[in-house]
C-alpha positions as CSV (number, residue, x, y, z in Angstrom):
1,M,-0.2,-0.4,0.1
2,R,1.3,3.7,-1.1
3,F,0.8,6.5,1.2
4,Q,0.4,10.0,-1.2
5,F,1.0,12.7,1.8
6,F,1.3,15.4,-1.0
7,T,-1.2,15.1,-4.0
8,K,-1.8,17.4,-6.2
9,P,-5.5,18.9,-7.0
10,K,-7.4,18.4,-9.7
11,I,-8.8,21.6,-11.4
12,D,-11.4,20.6,-13.7
13,G,-12.1,24.1,-14.5
14,N,-15.6,24.3,-12.6
15,Y,-14.6,26.8,-9.6
16,S,-17.6,27.0,-8.0
17,D,-16.7,24.6,-5.2
18,L,-13.4,26.5,-4.7
19,K,-15.1,29.8,-4.8
20,E,-17.6,28.7,-2.0
21,E,-15.0,27.0,0.3
22,I,-12.9,30.2,-0.1
23,I,-16.1,32.5,1.0
24,Q,-16.9,30.2,3.7
25,E,-13.1,30.2,5.0
26,I,-13.4,34.2,4.9
27,L,-16.7,34.4,7.1
28,R,-15.1,32.3,9.4
29,Q,-11.7,34.4,9.9
30,A,-14.6,37.6,9.5
31,R,-16.5,35.7,12.7
32,Y,-13.4,34.8,15.0
33,S,-11.8,38.2,14.5
34,F,-15.3,39.8,15.1
35,H,-15.4,38.0,18.4
36,L,-11.7,39.2,19.1
37,T,-13.0,42.6,18.7
38,L,-15.7,42.1,21.0
39,G,-13.7,41.1,23.5
40,I,-11.4,43.4,23.3
41,T,-13.6,46.0,23.2
42,A,-15.5,44.9,26.4
43,A,-12.0,44.1,28.2
44,S,-11.4,48.0,27.2
45,A,-14.3,49.3,28.3
46,L,-14.2,47.7,31.9
47,M,-10.4,49.2,32.0
48,T,-12.0,52.6,31.3
49,L,-14.7,52.1,33.9
50,F,-11.9,50.9,36.5
51,G,-9.8,54.4,35.4
52,V,-13.3,56.4,36.2
53,G,-13.7,54.6,39.8
54,L,-10.0,55.4,40.4
55,L,-10.9,58.9,39.7
56,Y,-13.5,58.8,42.4
57,L,-11.3,57.4,45.2
58,N,-9.2,61.2,44.3
59,K,-6.3,58.8,42.8
60,V,-6.5,61.3,39.8
61,S,-2.6,59.9,38.4
62,E,-3.3,56.3,38.0
63,A,-7.5,57.0,37.1
64,S,-6.0,58.8,34.0
65,I,-3.7,56.5,32.9
66,T,-6.2,53.2,33.1
67,T,-8.9,55.5,31.7
68,G,-6.6,56.5,28.7
69,G,-5.4,53.4,28.3
70,G,-8.5,51.8,27.8
71,A,-10.0,54.7,25.9
72,L,-7.0,54.1,23.2
73,A,-7.7,50.4,23.5
74,T,-11.4,50.9,22.4
75,I,-10.9,53.2,20.0
76,A,-8.0,51.2,18.6
77,S,-10.3,47.9,18.3
78,V,-13.3,49.4,16.5
79,Q,-10.6,50.8,13.2
80,C,-9.4,47.4,13.5
81,A,-13.1,45.7,13.4
82,K,-14.3,48.5,10.5
83,Q,-10.8,47.7,8.8
84,A,-11.6,44.0,8.6
85,K,-15.2,44.6,7.8
86,E,-13.8,46.7,4.6
87,E,-12.0,44.4,3.8
88,L,-14.2,41.3,3.8
89,R,-16.3,44.0,1.5
90,E,-13.7,44.2,-1.5
91,I,-13.4,40.5,-1.3
92,I,-16.5,39.9,-1.6
93,D,-16.9,42.4,-4.6
94,R,-14.3,40.5,-5.8
95,L,-15.6,37.3,-6.2
96,E,-18.5,38.6,-7.5
């Protein structure tokens, strides 16, 4: 019995199955990046709220650093999600 680890795919000129697999993979990656971005946004929002809590405890220097870091992380994650969505739209437009 002979094993073939690397076989060349046979291309028969019908790319609809390949397009479907590519679209499914793109959607899977978009779903994972959305969940990651959502988690980062939630964590940075909690960090911002923690900074506000520190402000109420009269720890101004720690509060400003924590709130600023949380706000920057929120802005960065929102921009990342927006960029991923735009890339997904461009890829879908190219496939059509």
